[in-house]
The first five atom37 places (N, CA, C, CB, O) and aatype in JSON, in Angstrom:
{
  "aatype": [20, 20, 20, 20, 20, 20, 20, 20, 20, 20, 20, 20, 20, 20, 20, 20, 20, 20, 20, 20, 20, 20, 20, 20, 20, 20, 20, 20, 20, 20, 20, 20, 20, 20, 20, 20, 20, 20, 20, 20, 20, 20, 20, 20, 20, 20, 20, 20, 20, 20, 20, 20, 20, 20, 20, 20, 20, 20, 20, 20, 20, 20, 20, 20, 20, 20, 20, 20, 20, 20, 20, 20, 20, 20, 20, 20, 20, 20, 20, 20, 20, 20, 20, 20, 20, 20, 20, 20, 20, 20, 20, 20, 20, 20, 20],
  "atom_mask": [
    [1, 1, 1, 1, 1],
    [1, 1, 1, 1, 1],
    [1, 1, 1, 1, 1],
    [1, 1, 1, 1, 1],
    [1, 1, 1, 1, 1],
    [1, 1, 1, 1, 1],
    [1, 1, 1, 1, 1],
    [1, 1, 1, 1, 1],
    [1, 1, 1, 1, 1],
    [1, 1, 1, 1, 1],
    [1, 1, 1, 1, 1],
    [1, 1, 1, 1, 1],
    [1, 1, 1, 1, 1],
    [1, 1, 1, 1, 1],
    [1, 1, 1, 1, 1],
    [1, 1, 1, 1, 1],
    [1, 1, 1, 1, 1],
    [1, 1, 1, 1, 1],
    [1, 1, 1, 1, 1],
    [1, 1, 1, 1, 1],
    [1, 1, 1, 1, 1],
    [1, 1, 1, 1, 1],
    [1, 1, 1, 1, 1],
    [1, 1, 1, 1, 1],
    [1, 1, 1, 1, 1],
    [1, 1, 1, 1, 1],
    [1, 1, 1, 1, 1],
    [1, 1, 1, 1, 1],
    [1, 1, 1, 1, 1],
    [1, 1, 1, 1, 1],
    [1, 1, 1, 1, 1],
    [1, 1, 1, 1, 1],
    [1, 1, 1, 1, 1],
    [1, 1, 1, 1, 1],
    [1, 1, 1, 1, 1],
    [1, 1, 1, 1, 1],
    [1, 1, 1, 1, 1],
    [1, 1, 1, 1, 1],
    [1, 1, 1, 1, 1],
    [1, 1, 1, 1, 1],
    [1, 1, 1, 1, 1],
    [1, 1, 1, 1, 1],
    [1, 1, 1, 1, 1],
    [1, 1, 1, 1, 1],
    [1, 1, 1, 1, 1],
    [1, 1, 1, 1, 1],
    [1, 1, 1, 1, 1],
    [1, 1, 1, 1, 1],
    [1, 1, 1, 1, 1],
    [1, 1, 1, 1, 1],
    [1, 1, 1, 1, 1],
    [1, 1, 1, 1, 1],
    [1, 1, 1, 1, 1],
    [1, 1, 1, 1, 1],
    [1, 1, 1, 1, 1],
    [1, 1, 1, 1, 1],
    [1, 1, 1, 1, 1],
    [1, 1, 1, 1, 1],
    [1, 1, 1, 1, 1],
    [1, 1, 1, 1, 1],
    [1, 1, 1, 1, 1],
    [1, 1, 1, 1, 1],
    [1, 1, 1, 1, 1],
    [1, 1, 1, 1, 1],
    [1, 1, 1, 1, 1],
    [1, 1, 1, 1, 1],
    [1, 1, 1, 1, 1],
    [1, 1, 1, 1, 1],
    [1, 1, 1, 1, 1],
    [1, 1, 1, 1, 1],
    [1, 1, 1, 1, 1],
    [1, 1, 1, 1, 1],
    [1, 1, 1, 1, 1],
    [1, 1, 1, 1, 1],
    [1, 1, 1, 1, 1],
    [1, 1, 1, 1, 1],
    [1, 1, 1, 1, 1],
    [1, 1, 1, 1, 1],
    [1, 1, 1, 1, 1],
    [1, 1, 1, 1, 1],
    [1, 1, 1, 1, 1],
    [1, 1, 1, 1, 1],
    [1, 1, 1, 1, 1],
    [1, 1, 1, 1, 1],
    [1, 1, 1, 1, 1],
    [1, 1, 1, 1, 1],
    [1, 1, 1, 1, 1],
    [1, 1, 1, 1, 1],
    [1, 1, 1, 1, 1],
    [1, 1, 1, 1, 1],
    [1, 1, 1, 1, 1],
    [1, 1, 1, 1, 1],
    [1, 1, 1, 1, 1],
    [1, 1, 1, 1, 1],
    [1, 1, 1, 1, 1]
  ],
  "atom_positions": [
    [[20.69, 21.97, -8.84], [19.42, 21.93, -8.13], [19.32, 20.91, -7.0], [18.36, 21.66, -9.08], [19.58, 19.75, -7.32]],
    [[18.99, 21.14, -5.78], [19.08, 20.08, -4.84], [18.18, 18.85, -5.09], [18.78, 20.63, -3.55], [17.22, 19.19, -5.78]],
    [[18.16, 17.95, -4.87], [17.37, 16.67, -5.03], [16.79, 16.48, -3.55], [18.35, 15.32, -5.57], [17.43, 16.33, -2.51]],
    [[15.5, 16.53, -3.72], [14.6, 16.51, -2.47], [14.72, 14.92, -1.82], [12.9, 16.93, -2.94], [14.72, 14.73, -0.6]],
    [[14.81, 13.8, -2.86], [14.75, 12.52, -2.25], [15.8, 11.69, -3.36], [13.03, 11.9, -2.11], [15.68, 11.72, -4.59]],
    [[16.85, 10.94, -2.59], [17.51, 10.23, -3.38], [17.01, 9.2, -4.33], [18.24, 9.78, -2.71], [17.55, 8.96, -5.41]],
    [[15.92, 8.59, -3.87], [15.15, 7.9, -4.94], [14.2, 8.57, -5.88], [14.43, 6.97, -4.35], [13.64, 7.96, -6.79]],
    [[14.05, 9.78, -5.64], [13.07, 10.54, -6.42], [11.61, 10.24, -6.17], [13.33, 10.34, -7.81], [10.74, 10.6, -6.96]],
    [[11.35, 9.56, -5.06], [10.25, 8.94, -4.62], [9.52, 7.86, -5.4], [9.47, 9.86, -4.38], [8.31, 7.74, -5.62]],
    [[10.58, 7.05, -5.79], [10.37, 5.76, -6.5], [11.23, 4.52, -5.94], [10.71, 5.99, -8.01], [12.24, 4.76, -5.28]],
    [[10.89, 3.35, -6.18], [11.49, 2.24, -5.96], [12.11, 1.48, -7.06], [10.68, 1.55, -5.38], [12.54, 0.34, -6.88]],
    [[12.19, 2.17, -8.36], [12.46, 1.61, -9.43], [13.92, 1.15, -9.67], [12.05, 2.42, -10.32], [14.15, 0.21, -10.43]],
    [[14.95, 1.83, -8.98], [16.23, 1.62, -9.22], [16.66, 1.61, -10.74], [16.53, 0.42, -8.58], [16.14, 2.45, -11.48]],
    [[17.5, 0.78, -11.21], [17.82, 1.05, -12.73], [17.08, -0.06, -13.55], [19.51, 1.0, -13.07], [17.75, -0.82, -14.25]],
    [[15.63, -0.19, -13.49], [14.97, -1.03, -14.2], [14.35, -0.63, -15.36], [14.21, -1.53, -13.52], [13.81, -1.5, -16.05]],
    [[14.3, 0.72, -15.75], [13.66, 1.28, -16.77], [12.46, 1.58, -16.53], [13.69, 0.63, -17.76], [12.32, 1.65, -15.31]],
    [[11.37, 1.84, -17.17], [9.98, 2.09, -17.14], [9.35, 1.0, -16.52], [9.42, 2.33, -18.44], [9.55, -0.16, -16.87]],
    [[8.42, 1.43, -15.38], [7.56, 0.31, -14.9], [6.15, 0.54, -15.35], [7.6, 0.18, -13.36], [5.77, 1.55, -15.94]],
    [[5.38, -0.48, -15.02], [3.98, -0.38, -15.4], [3.29, 0.67, -14.61], [3.27, -1.68, -15.22], [3.9, 1.28, -13.73]],
    [[1.94, 0.93, -14.91], [1.03, 1.87, -14.17], [-0.24, 1.23, -13.49], [0.55, 2.94, -15.14], [-0.92, 0.46, -14.18]],
    [[-0.61, 1.5, -12.19], [-1.7, 1.0, -11.81], [-2.66, 2.35, -11.54], [-1.43, 0.03, -10.59], [-2.31, 3.52, -11.66]],
    [[-3.84, 1.9, -11.2], [-5.03, 2.97, -10.92], [-4.98, 3.18, -9.68], [-6.47, 2.59, -11.24], [-4.91, 2.14, -9.02]],
    [[-4.98, 4.52, -8.83], [-5.3, 4.65, -7.57], [-6.76, 4.13, -7.09], [-5.11, 5.99, -7.33], [-7.8, 4.38, -7.71]],
    [[-6.69, 3.42, -5.96], [-7.85, 2.79, -5.55], [-8.96, 4.02, -5.0], [-7.42, 1.65, -4.37], [-10.17, 3.86, -4.85]],
    [[-8.32, 5.05, -4.81], [-9.3, 6.22, -3.97], [-9.86, 7.22, -5.36], [-8.12, 7.42, -2.53], [-11.05, 7.47, -5.59]],
    [[-8.83, 7.64, -6.1], [-9.21, 8.83, -7.1], [-9.14, 8.19, -8.54], [-8.1, 10.21, -6.97], [-9.64, 8.73, -9.53]],
    [[-8.51, 7.11, -8.55], [-8.44, 6.67, -9.89], [-7.28, 7.14, -10.97], [-9.66, 7.03, -10.39], [-7.26, 6.93, -12.18]],
    [[-6.4, 7.78, -10.24], [-5.37, 8.25, -11.15], [-4.45, 7.19, -11.47], [-4.63, 9.4, -10.61], [-4.31, 6.19, -10.76]],
    [[-3.74, 7.44, -12.69], [-2.69, 6.44, -13.02], [-1.16, 6.62, -12.58], [-2.69, 6.33, -14.44], [-0.38, 7.4, -13.13]],
    [[-0.93, 5.94, -11.69], [0.37, 6.07, -11.1], [1.37, 5.17, -11.38], [0.28, 6.08, -9.86], [1.05, 3.99, -11.22]],
    [[2.52, 5.4, -11.76], [3.77, 4.42, -11.78], [3.62, 3.34, -10.55], [5.26, 5.35, -11.58], [3.41, 3.68, -9.39]],
    [[3.74, 2.14, -10.94], [3.4, 0.9, -9.99], [4.59, 0.98, -8.96], [3.35, -0.72, -10.84], [4.33, 0.48, -7.87]],
    [[5.85, 1.52, -9.1], [6.65, 1.48, -7.95], [6.68, 2.82, -7.23], [8.0, 1.04, -8.31], [7.41, 2.94, -6.24]],
    [[5.88, 3.92, -7.68], [5.73, 5.03, -6.82], [4.45, 5.07, -6.13], [5.9, 6.23, -7.52], [4.14, 5.92, -5.3]],
    [[3.55, 3.89, -6.62], [2.26, 3.89, -5.58], [2.4, 3.33, -4.45], [1.13, 3.25, -6.02], [3.31, 2.52, -4.31]],
    [[1.55, 3.62, -3.38], [1.59, 2.91, -1.89], [0.79, 1.63, -2.07], [0.86, 3.89, -0.57], [-0.42, 1.59, -2.3]],
    [[1.58, 0.65, -1.95], [0.83, -0.74, -1.94], [0.05, -1.12, -0.62], [1.9, -1.9, -2.19], [0.8, -1.11, 0.35]],
    [[-1.17, -1.44, -0.33], [-1.62, -1.98, 0.91], [-2.36, -2.95, 0.85], [-2.19, -1.23, 1.62], [-3.43, -2.87, 0.25]],
    [[-1.99, -4.0, 1.43], [-2.64, -5.28, 1.39], [-3.49, -5.7, 2.5], [-1.7, -6.22, 1.24], [-2.87, -5.8, 3.55]],
    [[-4.57, -5.94, 2.56], [-5.35, -6.41, 3.6], [-6.18, -7.68, 3.61], [-6.13, -5.48, 3.83], [-6.48, -8.09, 2.49]],
    [[-6.54, -8.27, 4.51], [-7.22, -9.5, 4.6], [-8.77, -9.28, 4.68], [-6.72, -10.26, 5.81], [-9.21, -8.47, 5.49]],
    [[-9.5, -9.89, 3.95], [-11.17, -9.64, 4.02], [-11.56, -11.32, 4.4], [-12.03, -8.94, 2.18], [-10.81, -12.23, 4.05]],
    [[-12.6, -11.51, 5.0], [-12.99, -12.66, 5.34], [-14.36, -12.84, 4.45], [-13.1, -12.74, 6.91], [-15.16, -11.91, 4.52]],
    [[-14.65, -13.78, 3.75], [-15.83, -13.92, 2.89], [-16.94, -14.79, 3.65], [-15.4, -14.6, 1.47], [-17.89, -15.32, 3.07]],
    [[-16.73, -14.86, 4.81], [-17.84, -15.78, 5.57], [-18.29, -14.65, 6.76], [-17.09, -17.47, 6.33], [-17.46, -13.98, 7.38]],
    [[-19.43, -14.58, 6.93], [-20.02, -13.94, 8.41], [-19.23, -14.3, 9.68], [-21.56, -14.5, 8.74], [-18.98, -15.49, 9.88]],
    [[-18.84, -13.43, 10.5], [-18.23, -13.91, 11.92], [-19.0, -15.2, 12.64], [-18.33, -12.59, 13.02], [-18.36, -16.19, 13.0]],
    [[-20.43, -15.08, 12.8], [-21.19, -16.02, 13.46], [-21.03, -17.37, 12.83], [-22.56, -15.6, 13.49], [-20.89, -18.34, 13.58]],
    [[-21.05, -17.53, 11.47], [-20.82, -18.84, 10.82], [-19.4, -19.29, 10.7], [-21.38, -18.81, 9.5], [-19.19, -20.48, 10.47]],
    [[-18.36, -18.42, 10.83], [-17.19, -18.81, 10.74], [-16.86, -19.36, 12.17], [-16.36, -17.74, 10.22], [-16.19, -20.38, 12.3]],
    [[-17.28, -18.74, 13.08], [-17.08, -19.25, 14.48], [-17.68, -20.74, 14.6], [-17.81, -18.24, 15.57], [-16.99, -21.5, 15.29]],
    [[-18.61, -21.17, 14.17], [-19.27, -22.48, 14.07], [-18.32, -23.21, 13.26], [-20.75, -22.48, 13.44], [-17.79, -24.21, 13.74]],
    [[-18.03, -22.83, 12.09], [-17.27, -23.57, 11.14], [-15.82, -24.19, 11.85], [-16.96, -22.53, 9.88], [-15.43, -25.36, 11.78]],
    [[-15.24, -23.15, 12.47], [-13.85, -23.3, 13.21], [-14.13, -24.33, 14.35], [-13.24, -21.79, 13.87], [-13.35, -25.26, 14.56]],
    [[-15.12, -24.16, 14.99], [-15.61, -25.13, 16.08], [-15.53, -26.84, 15.77], [-17.19, -24.72, 16.34], [-15.15, -27.78, 16.48]],
    [[-16.05, -26.75, 14.42], [-16.05, -28.05, 14.03], [-14.71, -28.66, 12.9], [-17.48, -28.16, 13.43], [-14.7, -29.68, 12.22]],
    [[-13.87, -27.78, 13.02], [-12.53, -27.87, 12.64], [-12.19, -27.74, 11.18], [-12.06, -29.07, 13.09], [-11.34, -28.37, 10.56]],
    [[-12.98, -26.83, 10.74], [-12.93, -26.29, 9.31], [-11.84, -25.17, 9.1], [-14.37, -25.69, 8.91], [-11.87, -24.37, 10.03]],
    [[-10.88, -24.89, 8.12], [-10.19, -24.0, 8.01], [-10.9, -22.88, 6.96], [-8.93, -24.56, 7.7], [-11.54, -23.28, 5.99]],
    [[-10.75, -21.64, 7.22], [-11.49, -20.77, 6.31], [-10.33, -19.74, 6.14], [-12.99, -20.15, 6.92], [-9.89, -19.03, 7.05]],
    [[-9.86, -19.76, 4.72], [-8.77, -18.95, 4.35], [-9.4, -17.65, 4.13], [-7.99, -19.48, 3.14], [-10.5, -17.55, 3.6]],
    [[-8.52, -16.42, 4.62], [-9.12, -15.27, 4.11], [-8.53, -14.76, 2.64], [-8.96, -14.19, 5.18], [-7.41, -15.05, 2.23]],
    [[-9.54, -13.9, 1.92], [-9.01, -13.7, 0.84], [-7.99, -12.14, 1.0], [-10.26, -13.73, -0.22], [-8.09, -11.33, 1.93]],
    [[-7.19, -12.06, 0.02], [-6.2, -10.9, 0.05], [-6.84, -9.71, -0.8], [-4.71, -11.37, -0.59], [-7.18, -9.88, -1.96]],
    [[-6.95, -8.62, -0.21], [-7.2, -7.3, -0.92], [-6.13, -6.54, -1.05], [-8.15, -6.49, -0.32], [-5.49, -6.14, -0.07]],
    [[-5.78, -6.23, -2.46], [-4.59, -5.33, -2.68], [-5.23, -4.08, -3.18], [-3.47, -5.92, -3.73], [-6.14, -4.09, -4.02]],
    [[-4.72, -2.96, -2.64], [-4.92, -1.74, -3.07], [-3.8, -0.79, -3.29], [-5.72, -1.24, -2.29], [-2.88, -0.83, -2.47]],
    [[-3.74, -0.03, -4.17], [-2.75, 0.92, -4.65], [-3.24, 2.25, -4.29], [-2.49, 0.8, -6.17], [-4.4, 2.57, -4.56]],
    [[-2.43, 3.05, -3.69], [-2.74, 4.48, -3.72], [-1.72, 5.53, -4.31], [-3.0, 4.85, -2.37], [-0.52, 5.3, -4.34]],
    [[-2.22, 6.57, -4.72], [-1.32, 7.84, -5.11], [-0.92, 8.28, -3.96], [-1.98, 9.01, -5.89], [-1.46, 7.94, -2.91]],
    [[0.18, 9.16, -4.02], [0.94, 9.72, -2.9], [-0.07, 10.77, -2.28], [2.4, 10.41, -3.4], [-0.09, 10.84, -1.05]],
    [[-0.74, 11.42, -2.88], [-1.48, 12.5, -2.29], [-2.78, 11.8, -1.59], [-1.87, 13.63, -3.46], [-3.3, 12.19, -0.55]],
    [[-3.16, 10.77, -2.33], [-4.32, 9.94, -1.48], [-3.88, 9.2, -0.27], [-5.0, 8.84, -2.35], [-4.56, 9.2, 0.75]],
    [[-2.67, 8.53, -0.38], [-2.11, 7.8, 0.65], [-1.86, 9.06, 1.85], [-0.65, 6.94, 0.08], [-2.2, 8.81, 3.01]],
    [[-1.36, 10.2, 1.56], [-1.27, 11.24, 2.67], [-2.64, 11.36, 3.24], [-0.74, 12.68, 2.16], [-2.83, 11.07, 4.42]],
    [[-3.63, 11.79, 2.46], [-4.74, 12.24, 2.85], [-5.34, 11.16, 3.9], [-5.57, 12.54, 1.65], [-5.76, 11.5, 5.01]],
    [[-5.34, 9.64, 3.36], [-5.86, 8.8, 4.19], [-4.99, 8.38, 5.49], [-6.18, 7.73, 3.4], [-5.43, 7.51, 6.25]],
    [[-3.82, 8.99, 5.73], [-2.98, 8.84, 6.85], [-2.07, 7.35, 6.51], [-4.0, 8.79, 8.32], [-1.47, 6.88, 7.47]],
    [[-2.0, 6.86, 5.62], [-1.26, 5.67, 5.28], [0.33, 6.22, 5.36], [-1.74, 5.04, 3.71], [1.19, 5.58, 5.96]],
    [[0.53, 7.17, 4.86], [2.13, 7.9, 4.85], [2.08, 9.28, 5.7], [2.7, 8.35, 3.07], [1.04, 9.94, 5.76]],
    [[3.01, 9.6, 6.21], [2.9, 10.92, 7.0], [3.86, 11.75, 5.83], [3.6, 10.86, 8.89], [4.54, 11.34, 4.88]],
    [[3.57, 13.06, 6.37], [4.24, 14.22, 5.61], [5.61, 14.21, 6.73], [3.12, 15.93, 5.51], [5.43, 14.23, 7.94]],
    [[6.79, 14.19, 6.19], [8.08, 14.09, 7.08], [8.87, 15.38, 6.88], [9.03, 12.78, 6.67], [8.93, 15.99, 5.82]],
    [[9.38, 15.68, 7.83], [10.46, 16.81, 7.71], [11.75, 16.56, 6.92], [10.92, 17.18, 9.08], [12.08, 15.4, 6.68]],
    [[12.41, 17.47, 6.55], [13.68, 17.47, 5.66], [14.65, 16.54, 6.22], [14.36, 18.88, 5.53], [15.31, 15.87, 5.43]],
    [[14.83, 16.4, 7.49], [15.7, 15.48, 8.25], [15.44, 14.26, 8.2], [15.78, 15.71, 9.48], [16.26, 13.41, 7.87]],
    [[13.93, 13.96, 8.61], [13.29, 12.75, 8.72], [13.24, 11.85, 7.41], [11.97, 13.05, 9.2], [13.2, 10.62, 7.43]],
    [[13.24, 12.67, 6.23], [13.25, 12.17, 5.04], [14.63, 11.49, 4.63], [12.87, 13.22, 4.19], [14.6, 10.56, 3.82]],
    [[15.7, 11.88, 5.12], [16.97, 11.19, 4.85], [17.23, 9.81, 5.52], [18.04, 12.08, 5.24], [18.07, 8.99, 5.16]],
    [[16.3, 9.69, 6.66], [16.41, 8.42, 7.29], [15.71, 7.18, 6.57], [15.87, 8.58, 8.63], [14.51, 7.22, 6.3]],
    [[16.49, 6.08, 6.26], [15.74, 4.98, 5.57], [15.12, 4.0, 6.56], [16.68, 4.2, 4.62], [15.77, 3.0, 6.88]],
    [[13.9, 4.2, 7.07], [13.39, 3.38, 7.98], [11.76, 3.05, 7.19], [13.43, 4.19, 9.6], [11.22, 3.74, 6.33]],
    [[11.28, 1.88, 7.78], [10.05, 1.49, 7.39], [9.09, 2.65, 7.77], [9.7, 0.15, 8.01], [9.28, 3.31, 8.8]],
    [[8.01, 2.9, 6.89], [7.12, 4.09, 7.12], [5.91, 3.63, 8.13], [6.51, 4.66, 5.63], [5.43, 4.2, 9.1]],
    [[5.62, 2.48, 7.56], [4.21, 1.71, 8.39], [4.75, 0.98, 9.42], [3.23, 0.55, 7.46], [4.01, 0.34, 10.17]]
  ]
}
């Protein structure tokens, strides 16, 4: 039977079993190496106050927000695209 992807949809390699994480959208349990990890920066200070603080020389570090998505939710949100058979063979960065 032909294999659709050489990695079988995971980044595990030969590491054995990996841990699981919850999908941030639907709550499904997904293997950590299969889930799509999205990191974003969120500011904890409102923009007008941040502007004043920066003018006075203060440094405001943004908090890092990490979210994991299952493949179906990542496709639904547009994080990853459905690729054709030929494009699946190309090893390029998806985002």
